[in-house]
C-alpha positions as CSV (number, residue, x, y, z in Angstrom):
1,M,282.7,176.9,111.4
2,T,280.6,178.4,108.6
3,D,278.5,175.3,108.2
4,N,277.6,175.2,111.8
5,K,276.5,178.8,111.5
6,D,274.4,178.2,108.8
7,A,272.7,175.5,110.4
8,D,271.7,177.5,113.7
9,W,270.3,180.1,111.0
10,L,268.1,177.3,109.1
11,K,266.8,176.2,112.7
12,E,266.1,179.6,113.8
13,R,264.2,180.2,110.5
14,S,262.3,177.2,110.5
15,E,261.3,178.4,114.3
16,Y,259.9,181.7,113.0
17,T,258.0,180.3,110.1
18,T,255.9,178.1,112.2
19,P,254.6,180.9,114.4
20,H,251.0,179.1,114.9
21,T,253.0,176.4,116.7
22,R,255.2,178.7,118.8
23,I,251.9,180.5,119.8
24,S,250.1,177.5,120.7
25,S,253.1,176.2,123.0
26,A,253.3,179.9,124.6
27,K,249.6,179.6,125.3
28,T,250.1,176.4,127.0
29,T,252.9,178.1,129.0
30,V,250.8,181.0,130.0
31,S,248.2,178.6,131.3
32,H,250.6,176.9,133.6
33,K,252.4,180.1,134.6
34,N,250.3,183.3,135.3
35,S,252.4,185.5,133.4
36,V,255.2,185.8,131.1
37,N,256.8,188.2,129.2
38,M,256.1,187.9,125.5
39,Q,259.5,189.5,124.6
40,Q,261.4,186.3,126.1
41,F,260.0,184.4,123.0
42,Y,261.4,187.0,120.2
43,P,265.1,187.6,121.1
44,T,267.4,189.8,118.9
45,I,267.9,188.1,115.8
46,C,271.0,188.5,114.2
47,F,271.3,186.8,110.3
48,P,274.4,184.7,109.3
49,G,276.2,186.7,106.9
50,D,276.1,190.1,108.9
51,E,279.7,189.9,109.7
52,D,279.9,194.0,109.6
53,S,277.6,194.6,112.3
54,P,277.1,191.8,114.8
55,G,274.6,192.1,117.4
56,I,273.0,195.3,115.7
57,P,269.7,194.6,114.1
58,S,269.3,194.6,110.3
59,P,266.0,196.0,108.4
60,R,265.3,192.3,107.4
61,D,265.4,191.7,111.4
62,E,263.3,194.7,112.2
63,E,260.5,193.5,109.5
64,W,260.7,189.9,111.3
65,A,260.4,191.5,114.4
66,A,257.1,193.5,113.6
67,R,255.6,190.2,112.1
68,N,256.3,188.7,115.6
69,A,254.7,191.5,117.3
70,S,251.8,191.4,115.4
71,R,251.7,187.5,115.9
72,A,251.9,188.2,119.4
73,A,249.0,190.6,119.4
74,K,246.9,188.1,117.5
75,A,247.9,185.6,120.4
76,E,246.7,188.2,123.1
77,M,243.3,188.6,121.0
78,D,242.9,184.7,121.2
79,N,243.2,184.5,124.8
80,A,240.7,187.4,125.5
81,E,239.6,185.9,128.6
82,V,243.0,185.8,130.3
83,F,244.7,188.9,128.3
84,S,243.6,192.5,127.7
85,T,242.5,193.5,123.9
86,Q,244.8,196.8,123.9
87,V,246.6,197.1,120.8
88,D,249.8,199.3,120.2
89,E,249.5,202.4,118.2
90,E,252.4,201.3,116.0
91,V,250.6,198.1,115.0
92,I,247.6,200.0,114.0
93,E,249.7,202.6,111.9
94,G,251.6,199.8,110.0
95,A,248.3,198.1,109.0
96,K,246.5,201.4,107.7
97,Q,250.2,202.0,105.6
98,R,249.9,198.6,104.3
99,H,246.0,199.3,103.2
100,R,247.1,202.5,101.5
101,L,249.7,200.8,99.4
102,I,247.2,198.0,98.2
103,L,244.7,200.6,96.9
104,T,247.3,202.3,95.5
105,E,248.7,199.2,93.7
106,E,244.9,198.6,92.5
107,A,244.5,201.8,90.9
108,S,247.3,201.9,89.0
109,N,246.6,198.2,87.8
110,H,243.2,199.5,86.4
111,S,244.5,202.3,84.5
112,D,247.0,200.2,82.9
113,A,243.7,198.1,81.6
114,I,241.8,201.0,80.3
115,S,244.8,202.2,78.3
116,M,245.1,198.5,76.7
117,E,241.4,198.6,75.7
118,E,241.7,201.9,73.9
119,M,244.9,200.5,72.3
120,V,243.0,197.6,71.1
121,C,240.2,200.0,69.8
122,T,242.4,202.2,67.9
123,K,244.2,199.5,66.3
124,V,240.9,197.6,65.1
125,Q,239.8,201.1,63.7
126,Q,242.7,201.4,61.8
127,H,242.7,198.2,60.3
128,T,239.1,198.5,59.3
129,E,239.7,201.7,58.0
130,A,242.6,200.7,55.9
131,A,240.6,197.7,54.8
132,L,237.8,199.6,53.8
133,Q,240.1,201.8,51.5
134,L,241.5,199.0,49.8
135,M,238.2,197.5,49.0
136,S,237.4,200.8,47.2
137,Q,240.5,200.1,45.3
138,D,239.4,196.5,44.4
139,K,242.3,195.1,46.5
140,H,239.9,192.6,48.1
141,P,242.4,190.1,49.3
142,A,244.6,192.6,51.2
143,A,241.5,194.1,52.8
144,I,240.3,190.6,53.9
145,R,243.8,190.0,55.6
146,L,243.3,193.2,57.5
147,L,239.9,192.5,58.6
148,N,241.3,189.1,60.2
149,K,243.7,191.1,62.2
150,A,241.1,193.0,63.5
151,M,239.0,190.1,64.2
152,H,241.8,188.4,66.2
153,L,241.9,191.6,68.2
154,Q,238.0,191.9,68.6
155,P,236.2,188.6,67.6
156,D,233.0,189.8,68.9
157,H,232.8,193.2,66.3
158,I,229.9,192.5,64.0
159,D,230.8,195.1,61.3
160,L,234.1,193.5,60.6
161,Y,232.4,190.2,59.7
162,V,229.8,192.4,57.6
163,H,232.7,193.8,55.6
164,R,234.8,190.9,55.2
165,A,231.5,189.1,53.5
166,E,231.0,191.9,51.2
167,A,234.8,191.5,50.2
168,F,234.2,187.9,49.5
169,L,231.0,188.9,47.9
170,R,233.1,190.9,45.3
171,L,235.6,188.2,45.1
172,T,232.3,186.0,44.1
173,D,233.1,183.7,47.0
174,F,229.5,183.3,47.9
175,Q,230.0,180.5,50.4
176,S,232.4,182.6,52.7
177,A,230.1,185.7,52.1
178,I,227.3,183.7,53.4
179,L,229.1,182.1,56.2
180,N,230.0,185.7,57.5
181,Y,226.6,186.9,57.0
182,K,225.2,184.0,58.9
183,R,227.7,185.0,61.6
184,A,226.1,188.5,61.7
185,C,222.7,187.2,61.9
186,V,223.7,184.9,64.6
187,M,225.2,188.0,66.6
188,D,222.5,190.5,66.1
189,P,219.3,188.5,65.2
190,N,217.2,191.6,65.3
191,R,218.9,193.3,62.2
192,T,216.7,192.3,59.2
193,Q,219.3,194.2,57.3
194,Y,221.8,191.4,57.6
195,Y,218.9,189.0,56.7
196,N,217.9,191.1,53.6
197,R,221.9,190.9,52.6
198,L,222.0,187.3,53.2
199,A,218.7,186.7,51.0
200,F,220.5,188.9,48.2
201,V,223.5,186.9,48.3
202,Y,221.9,183.4,47.9
203,Y,219.9,185.2,45.0
204,F,223.3,186.3,43.6
205,Q,224.8,182.7,43.6
206,G,221.7,181.2,42.1
207,Q,222.0,183.6,39.4
208,C,225.2,182.9,38.4
209,L,224.5,179.1,38.9
210,Y,221.5,179.6,36.2
211,D,223.9,181.5,34.0
212,Q,226.0,178.2,34.0
213,K,222.9,176.2,33.5
214,L,223.4,174.4,36.9
215,Y,219.7,174.7,37.5
216,P,219.3,172.4,40.3
217,E,222.0,174.2,42.4
218,A,220.5,177.5,41.2
219,L,217.2,176.3,42.4
220,E,218.4,175.6,45.8
221,A,220.0,179.0,46.2
222,F,216.6,180.9,44.8
223,S,214.5,178.5,47.3
224,R,216.6,179.9,50.2
225,A,216.5,183.6,49.1
226,T,213.0,183.1,48.9
227,E,212.4,181.6,52.3
228,M,214.1,184.5,53.9
229,R,212.3,187.0,51.6
230,P,209.0,185.6,50.4
231,E,207.9,189.3,49.8
232,V,210.1,189.7,47.2
233,I,208.7,188.7,43.9
234,G,212.2,188.3,41.8
235,Y,213.2,185.6,44.0
236,Q,210.0,183.7,43.2
237,L,210.1,184.3,39.5
238,R,213.7,182.9,39.3
239,S,212.9,179.8,41.1
240,I,209.9,179.5,38.3
241,A,212.5,180.1,36.1
242,C,214.7,177.0,37.3
243,L,211.7,174.6,37.6
244,A,210.6,175.4,34.0
245,A,214.2,174.7,32.7
246,L,214.0,171.8,34.9
247,Q,210.8,170.3,33.1
248,R,209.1,170.3,36.5
249,H,205.7,172.2,35.3
250,G,203.8,171.3,37.8
251,E,205.7,172.6,40.6
252,C,206.2,175.6,38.6
253,L,202.5,176.2,38.0
254,S,201.7,175.9,41.6
255,L,204.3,178.4,42.5
256,I,202.6,180.8,40.3
257,N,199.2,180.1,41.6
258,K,200.5,180.6,45.3
259,Q,202.1,183.9,44.1
260,L,198.7,185.1,42.5
261,E,197.1,184.5,45.6
262,M,199.1,187.1,47.2
263,E,199.7,189.4,44.5
264,H,196.6,189.9,42.0
265,Q,198.0,192.8,40.2
266,N,201.0,191.3,38.4
267,A,200.5,191.0,34.7
268,D,203.8,189.0,34.2
269,L,202.6,186.5,36.5
270,Y,199.5,186.1,34.2
271,I,201.7,185.7,31.5
272,M,204.1,183.3,32.6
273,R,200.9,181.2,33.9
274,A,199.2,181.7,30.4
275,R,202.4,180.2,28.9
276,L,202.5,177.1,31.0
277,H,198.9,176.5,30.2
278,R,199.5,176.4,26.8
279,L,202.7,174.4,27.1
280,F,200.0,171.9,28.5
281,K,197.9,172.3,25.9
282,N,195.5,174.1,28.2
283,T,194.7,177.1,25.9
284,T,191.6,178.1,27.4
285,L,193.2,179.1,30.5
286,S,195.9,180.2,28.7
287,Y,193.6,182.8,26.8
288,Y,192.0,183.7,30.1
289,D,195.3,184.6,31.8
290,V,196.2,186.8,28.8
291,K,193.0,188.6,28.9
292,D,193.4,189.2,32.8
293,A,197.0,190.4,32.1
294,L,195.7,193.0,29.3
295,E,193.1,194.0,31.9
296,I,195.8,194.9,34.4
297,D,198.0,196.6,31.6
298,E,196.3,197.1,28.0
299,Y,199.5,197.9,26.7
300,H,201.6,194.9,27.7
301,P,203.7,194.1,24.9
302,E,203.9,190.1,25.5
303,A,200.1,190.1,26.5
304,K,199.1,192.0,23.3
305,R,201.5,189.4,21.2
306,L,200.4,186.5,22.9
307,M,196.6,187.5,22.2
308,T,197.1,188.1,18.5
309,V,198.8,184.8,18.3
310,L,195.6,182.9,20.0
311,I,193.1,184.8,17.8
312,K,194.9,184.1,14.5
313,H,195.1,180.5,15.4
314,S,191.7,180.1,16.4
315,V,190.4,181.8,12.9
316,D,192.4,179.3,11.1
317,L,190.8,176.3,12.7
318,K,187.7,177.6,12.1
319,N,188.1,177.9,8.6
320,E,189.3,174.5,8.2
321,A,186.3,173.1,10.1
322,M,183.8,175.0,7.8
323,K,185.8,173.5,4.7
324,L,185.4,170.1,6.5
325,N,181.6,170.6,7.1
326,L,181.1,171.5,3.3
327,L,182.8,168.1,2.3
328,G,180.6,166.7,4.8
329,R,183.1,165.5,7.2
330,Y,181.3,166.4,10.5
331,R,183.3,164.8,12.9
332,D,186.6,165.9,11.5
333,A,184.8,169.3,11.8
334,L,183.8,169.2,15.0
335,Q,187.4,168.5,16.2
336,K,188.7,171.4,14.5
337,I,186.3,173.8,15.8
338,S,186.4,172.5,19.2
339,L,190.2,173.5,18.8
340,A,189.1,176.7,18.0
341,I,186.9,177.2,20.6
342,E,189.6,176.1,23.2
343,T,192.1,178.4,21.9
344,N,189.2,181.5,21.5
345,P,186.7,180.9,23.7
346,S,185.0,184.1,23.8
347,Q,183.5,184.2,20.1
348,P,179.9,183.0,20.0
349,E,180.2,182.4,16.2
350,F,182.4,179.4,17.0
351,H,179.8,177.9,19.4
352,I,177.0,178.5,16.7
353,L,179.2,176.5,14.3
354,R,179.9,173.8,16.8
355,G,176.1,173.2,17.7
356,A,174.9,173.1,14.0
357,L,177.5,170.3,13.5
358,H,176.3,168.6,16.8
359,R,172.9,169.1,15.4
360,R,174.2,167.3,11.9
361,V,175.4,164.1,13.8
362,G,172.3,164.0,16.2
363,D,174.1,165.1,19.5
364,F,171.2,167.4,20.5
365,N,172.2,168.0,24.0
366,S,175.7,169.1,23.1
367,A,174.0,171.5,20.5
368,I,171.5,173.1,23.0
369,D,174.7,173.6,25.4
370,D,176.7,175.3,22.4
371,Y,173.8,177.5,21.5
372,L,173.0,178.5,25.3
373,L,176.7,179.4,25.7
374,A,176.7,181.5,22.4
375,L,173.6,183.6,24.2
376,D,175.5,183.9,26.9
377,K,178.5,185.5,25.1
378,T,176.2,188.0,23.1
379,D,175.0,189.2,26.6
380,H,171.3,188.5,25.6
381,D,171.4,191.3,23.4
382,E,168.4,191.1,21.1
383,T,169.8,193.8,18.5
384,N,172.6,191.6,18.1
385,P,172.2,189.5,14.9
386,L,174.3,187.0,16.4
387,Y,171.8,186.7,19.1
388,M,168.9,186.4,16.7
389,D,170.7,184.0,14.7
390,T,171.8,181.5,17.9
391,Q,168.0,181.8,19.2
392,R,166.6,180.5,15.8
393,Q,169.4,177.9,15.8
394,L,168.3,176.8,19.4
395,L,164.6,176.6,18.6
396,L,165.5,174.3,15.5
397,T,167.6,172.1,17.7
398,Y,164.6,171.8,20.0
399,N,162.1,170.6,17.1
400,D,164.8,168.5,15.8
401,F,165.2,166.7,19.2
402,A,161.5,166.3,19.6
403,V,161.4,164.9,16.0
404,E,163.8,162.3,17.5
405,C,161.7,161.7,20.5
406,F,158.8,161.6,18.4
407,S,160.3,158.7,16.1
408,K,160.8,156.5,19.2
409,N,157.6,157.2,20.6
410,F,158.6,159.3,23.3
411,F,155.8,161.6,23.0
412,E,155.3,163.3,26.3
413,E,159.2,164.4,26.0
414,A,158.8,165.9,22.4
415,I,156.0,168.0,23.8
416,I,158.0,169.2,26.1
417,L,160.9,170.3,23.8
418,L,158.4,171.7,21.6
419,N,156.8,174.0,24.4
420,K,160.3,175.3,24.8
421,A,161.1,175.9,21.2
422,I,157.2,177.6,20.7
423,K,158.2,179.8,23.8
424,G,161.0,181.4,22.0
425,E,159.6,181.6,18.5
426,R,155.6,182.0,18.4
427,N,155.5,182.6,14.5
428,E,156.8,179.2,13.3
429,K,154.0,177.2,11.9
430,G,156.2,174.0,11.8
431,L,156.5,174.0,15.4
432,Y,152.6,173.8,15.9
433,I,152.2,171.5,13.3
434,N,154.9,169.2,15.1
435,R,153.3,169.4,18.5
436,G,150.0,168.6,16.8
437,D,151.3,165.4,15.7
438,C,152.8,164.8,18.9
439,F,149.0,165.1,20.6
440,F,147.5,163.3,18.0
441,K,149.7,160.5,18.1
442,D,149.4,160.6,22.3
443,G,145.7,160.7,21.5
444,N,145.0,163.9,22.7
445,L,142.7,165.2,19.8
446,Q,141.6,168.4,21.1
447,F,144.9,169.7,22.0
448,A,146.1,168.4,18.4
449,L,143.6,170.3,16.7
450,A,144.0,173.5,18.7
451,D,147.7,173.4,17.3
452,Y,146.5,172.7,13.5
453,Q,144.6,175.6,13.9
454,Q,147.1,178.0,15.6
455,A,149.6,176.8,12.6
456,L,146.5,177.5,9.9
457,E,146.3,181.0,11.4
458,L,149.9,181.5,10.3
459,D,149.7,180.1,7.0
460,P,146.0,179.8,6.0
461,T,147.3,178.4,2.4
462,D,149.2,175.5,3.6
463,A,147.4,172.3,2.1
464,M,149.3,170.0,4.8
465,I,147.6,172.0,7.9
466,H,144.2,171.5,6.2
467,S,144.5,167.8,5.3
468,R,145.4,167.2,9.3
469,I,142.5,169.6,10.5
470,A,140.2,167.3,8.0
471,A,141.6,164.0,9.6
472,I,140.8,165.5,12.7
473,H,137.3,166.6,12.2
474,N,136.8,163.0,10.5
475,E,138.0,161.2,13.5
476,H,135.4,163.3,15.3
477,G,132.9,162.8,13.2
478,L,133.1,159.2,13.2
479,L,133.0,158.8,17.1
480,N,130.0,160.9,17.0
481,Y,128.1,158.8,14.5
482,Q,129.1,156.0,16.9
483,D,127.6,157.6,19.7
484,K,124.3,158.4,17.5
485,N,125.1,161.9,17.7
486,Y,124.2,162.5,14.3
487,I,123.9,166.3,14.0
488,E,127.7,166.6,15.3
489,A,128.8,164.1,13.1
490,E,127.2,165.7,10.1
491,S,128.9,169.1,11.2
492,R,132.2,167.2,11.7
493,F,132.4,165.5,8.3
494,T,131.0,168.9,6.6
495,L,134.2,170.7,8.3
496,A,136.4,167.8,7.2
497,A,135.5,168.1,3.5
498,Q,135.6,172.1,3.8
499,H,139.4,171.4,4.8
500,N,140.2,168.7,2.3
501,P,137.2,168.7,-0.3
502,R,138.9,166.4,-2.7
503,M,138.7,163.4,0.2
504,P,136.0,161.1,-1.2
505,K,135.7,159.2,2.1
506,F,134.3,162.2,3.9
507,Y,131.4,162.5,1.5
508,I,130.6,158.9,1.9
509,S,130.8,159.5,5.6
510,R,128.1,162.4,5.5
511,C,125.9,160.5,3.1
512,K,125.5,157.9,5.5
513,V,124.7,160.2,8.5
514,R,122.1,162.1,6.1
515,Q,120.6,158.7,5.0
516,V,120.1,158.0,8.9
517,M,118.8,161.4,9.3
518,E,116.5,161.3,6.0
519,N,118.1,163.9,4.4
520,T,118.0,161.8,0.9
521,A,118.7,165.1,-1.1
522,G,121.8,165.8,0.7
523,A,122.8,161.9,0.9
524,R,122.5,162.1,-3.1
525,D,124.9,165.2,-3.7
526,D,127.3,163.5,-1.2
527,I,127.2,160.1,-3.1
528,L,127.6,162.3,-6.8
529,F,130.6,164.0,-5.2
530,A,132.3,160.7,-4.0
531,L,131.3,159.1,-7.4
532,H,133.0,161.7,-9.6
533,L,136.0,162.1,-7.2
534,D,136.4,157.9,-6.9
535,P,134.4,156.3,-9.7
536,L,136.3,152.7,-8.7
537,N,135.0,152.8,-5.2
538,K,132.7,149.9,-4.3
539,E,131.3,151.3,-1.3
540,V,130.1,154.2,-3.3
541,I,128.4,152.1,-6.3
542,S,126.5,150.0,-3.4
543,M,125.2,152.9,-1.6
544,M,124.2,154.6,-5.2
545,S,121.9,151.9,-6.0
546,R,120.1,152.5,-2.8
547,L,120.0,156.2,-3.4
548,F,118.8,155.7,-7.1
549,P,116.8,152.7,-6.9
550,G,116.0,151.4,-10.2
551,K,118.5,153.2,-12.3
552,T,122.0,152.4,-13.6
553,A,125.3,153.9,-13.2
554,N,125.2,155.1,-16.3
555,D,122.0,156.9,-15.7
556,V,123.1,158.3,-12.8
557,L,126.2,160.0,-14.1
558,H,124.3,161.7,-17.2
559,S,121.4,163.2,-14.8
560,P,121.3,167.0,-14.3
561,A,122.6,166.6,-10.9
562,A,125.6,164.4,-11.7
563,L,126.8,166.9,-14.2
564,E,126.3,169.6,-11.7
565,A,128.1,168.0,-9.2
566,K,130.9,167.2,-11.8
567,K,131.3,170.8,-12.4
568,A,131.4,171.6,-8.6
569,V,134.3,168.9,-8.3
570,E,136.5,170.3,-11.0
571,H,136.3,173.8,-9.0
572,L,136.7,172.5,-5.4
573,V,138.9,174.6,-3.2
574,V,139.2,174.8,0.3
575,R,136.4,176.7,1.6
576,A,137.4,176.4,5.6
577,S,138.8,179.6,6.8
578,P,141.5,179.4,9.8
579,V,139.6,179.4,13.2
580,R,141.0,182.1,15.5
581,L,142.4,180.8,19.0
582,D,143.1,182.6,22.1
583,N,146.8,183.3,23.1
584,M,148.3,180.2,24.8
585,S,150.8,182.2,26.7
586,S,150.4,185.2,29.0
587,D,153.1,187.2,27.4
588,N,151.2,189.6,25.1
589,K,154.4,191.4,24.0
590,S,155.8,188.1,22.4
591,T,152.7,186.9,20.1
592,N,151.6,188.7,16.9
593,V,148.7,186.5,16.4
594,Q,146.1,188.3,14.7
595,K,142.4,188.5,16.0
596,T,140.3,188.5,12.6
597,S,140.4,186.5,9.7
598,E,140.2,189.4,7.2
599,E,143.9,190.3,8.3
600,T,146.5,188.8,6.7
601,P,148.8,186.0,8.7
602,P,152.3,187.4,9.9
603,P,155.1,186.7,7.5
604,P,157.3,183.7,8.0
605,S,160.8,184.5,9.7
606,P,163.3,185.6,7.3
607,W,165.7,183.2,8.3
608,K,166.4,180.7,5.7
609,A,168.8,177.4,6.2
610,G,171.7,177.4,4.7
611,K,174.3,174.1,3.7
612,C,175.9,174.6,7.1
613,F,172.6,174.9,9.0
614,P,169.8,172.5,8.3
615,G,166.2,173.6,8.3
616,L,163.1,172.7,10.4
617,K,162.2,168.9,10.3
618,A,158.6,167.7,10.4
619,C,157.3,164.8,12.7
620,M,155.1,163.5,10.1
621,V,154.1,164.1,6.4
622,E,151.0,164.1,5.4
623,Q,151.0,160.3,4.0
624,D,152.3,159.3,7.4
625,F,149.5,161.1,9.1
626,H,146.8,158.7,7.2
627,I,148.7,156.1,7.3
628,K,148.9,156.1,11.0
629,I,144.8,156.5,11.1
630,A,144.8,153.6,8.9
631,V,147.0,151.3,10.9
632,E,145.4,152.4,14.0
633,K,141.9,151.3,12.7
634,K,143.0,148.0,11.3
635,M,144.7,147.2,14.6
636,I,141.5,147.9,16.3
637,N,139.6,145.8,13.9
638,H,141.7,142.7,14.3
639,Q,141.4,143.1,18.1
640,V,137.7,142.7,17.5
641,Q,138.1,139.8,15.2
642,D,140.3,138.3,18.0
643,A,137.7,138.8,20.6
644,L,135.0,137.3,18.8
645,H,136.7,134.1,17.1
646,H,139.0,133.1,19.7
647,R,136.8,133.6,23.1
648,P,138.0,131.5,26.0
649,S,136.0,128.9,26.8
650,L,133.5,128.9,30.0
651,N,134.2,125.6,31.3
652,I,136.3,125.6,34.8
653,D,138.4,122.4,34.9
654,S,139.8,123.5,38.4
655,G,137.8,123.1,41.6
656,R,135.3,125.7,42.8
657,V,135.7,127.4,45.9
658,Q,131.7,128.1,46.1
659,Q,129.2,125.3,45.9
660,M,127.3,124.8,42.8
661,P,124.0,126.5,42.9
662,K,120.8,124.3,43.1
663,E,119.1,123.7,39.8
664,I,116.2,125.6,38.8
665,P,113.1,123.6,38.1
666,R,112.0,124.3,34.5
667,G,108.3,123.1,35.3
668,K,105.8,122.4,37.9
669,R,105.9,118.6,39.7
670,T,102.7,116.5,40.7
671,K,102.3,115.3,43.9
672,K,103.5,112.0,42.4
673,G,106.6,113.5,41.1
674,N,105.7,113.8,37.6
675,L,107.2,116.9,35.9
676,I,104.9,119.3,34.1
677,P,106.8,121.1,31.6
678,M,106.0,125.1,31.5
679,P,104.6,126.1,28.2
680,P,106.9,128.3,26.0
681,S,107.4,132.1,26.4
682,K,106.3,134.2,23.7
683,P,109.0,136.2,21.8
684,K,108.7,139.9,22.6
685,T,108.0,141.9,19.2
686,K,110.0,145.2,18.8
687,K,108.0,148.4,17.9
688,S,109.1,149.8,14.8
689,E,110.4,153.4,15.4
690,G,110.4,154.5,11.5
691,W,114.4,154.3,11.4
692,K,115.9,152.7,8.4
693,Q,118.1,149.5,9.3
694,F,121.4,149.2,7.7
695,S,123.4,145.8,7.4
696,T,126.8,147.9,7.3
697,G,128.1,150.8,9.4
698,I,130.7,153.5,8.2
699,G,133.6,152.0,6.3
700,V,137.0,152.6,6.7
701,G,138.5,154.5,4.0
702,N,142.2,153.4,2.6
């Protein structure tokens, strides 16, 4: 019986749980039947098990009835075309109550959620404060555990990562600290404070690795710190120290150069680069770096110490070079003084010494470069004794270079070098003599004579200068004699004899000129002078027989005129005074040439050559000067003889381009064709002009 009741209840329950099917069937019934009471579909429901009150509806039945009523109201709204839209007041009121109930439940749930968030925040704050207190007590592991709990509650709290990174840093757990700071940087990329702290952690890690001599790992840590904060010089310096420890000096130097481009006023960087340059044996660059560091901070202790070391080392090298120079080991001395200059390049004395050594070994270009550098390092201060000494050495080097060019027949180059030397020193007679020799060898006798005269003004008693001037006048006299300009030739030979009165060939040449000019008395005096100066000269004896006909050589030598000539020869002196020339330069301040012959010449330069500094060289000595003249004349004689004795034949064996000219008849022909020879022409007689004819011209003296 009970089973049947339960089955009926389930069936009825299933019918009420499918209201849409029931309503759709009701719609169909209503469409076929005009009107049906909706209450017929919802009879009074009695749930099984309610035996105490059968037939009386329970609260559950009322609820189901209300739901069925609402479904019926909805069905009526769906059939709006057939049924009216009127809704009961009870249904509306029930809907309002249900809406109020829903709003009340949402409000209560929201208040519960806010209280939970506050509770989480409070807990996180408690953990954080407790962790900070533990960190202040150096209980970092416990603090890290509390921070971990707080992170589980609020994983997006940035300060928790920062605090935990600091706790790991106190425990020297650099990797964990770096990870936490990286997390903080990712969560808030606009906070530069986190990046700066992360760079410091890298730097701290690198310093610990550097102390453990783990240089590659330390370099990586310092490099990361430098990348994050390139403006911090300490990070750069530690990277440089790691590179130096790893013997990677090239990279180390490049880092320092890059840093100095950004920071010019850091003396420590200059000192560090100076040490690197010294390690690379670039002592010159090391010196200038130390000098720059002292200009920034003149009391920098390390810079002062390095400068003292460099100066002392350079002085020692210079002393060694001086000893080697005195021993004649010029190449070794050059090496030592070069090292001294590299160690301390600011000293002009070192350049002067090296220039003198270059001059010793014949490297004149290098010597000139050193002297010019020395002049620059004295700031061209003419009151400085070093400047005067350098200027003197430079002029001597120009002269030596010119002598070298002269010996190789580069006369134009020698003249250019001597011009430079004379421009700097106008009171050195040797420079004018050498330039005159160059002009003489180049065939410019007028310029040579002008230079000799200029040298004679500086030293009127120099016999070498007089001898050169005499030779020049003798050459001019010979040229004038060949051109039959006898008056000028006589004056030239006279000047030659005045400058060098003990040269017999000058008197012989003048004697010949005077014979042509019919000055017999003067010719006899000249031949007597030549006889006393060179009694064995064959040319003198032959000319004496013409000037003193009918007398022997003994009679001529014991004649009163010969005795007077002998006395004059014994007292022969140079009678020519120097010819004053105009200043050859427009700079009047740089010359001290006197204007009158009575004034004394300026004294020579007080500079004297020592063992280390060679003196002024001459292009030619007097003997070479006369040998050169004799060789040139001998060469000319050979050329003339070759032209006379080895003349080419006039016969032409090759074909002719033009026709042969017609034969010129040598006489008149008769009508029969016979040739009448022409009478021979009478030779023309030359009128006598009253001149004496000489079989030989002026000879060339040996």
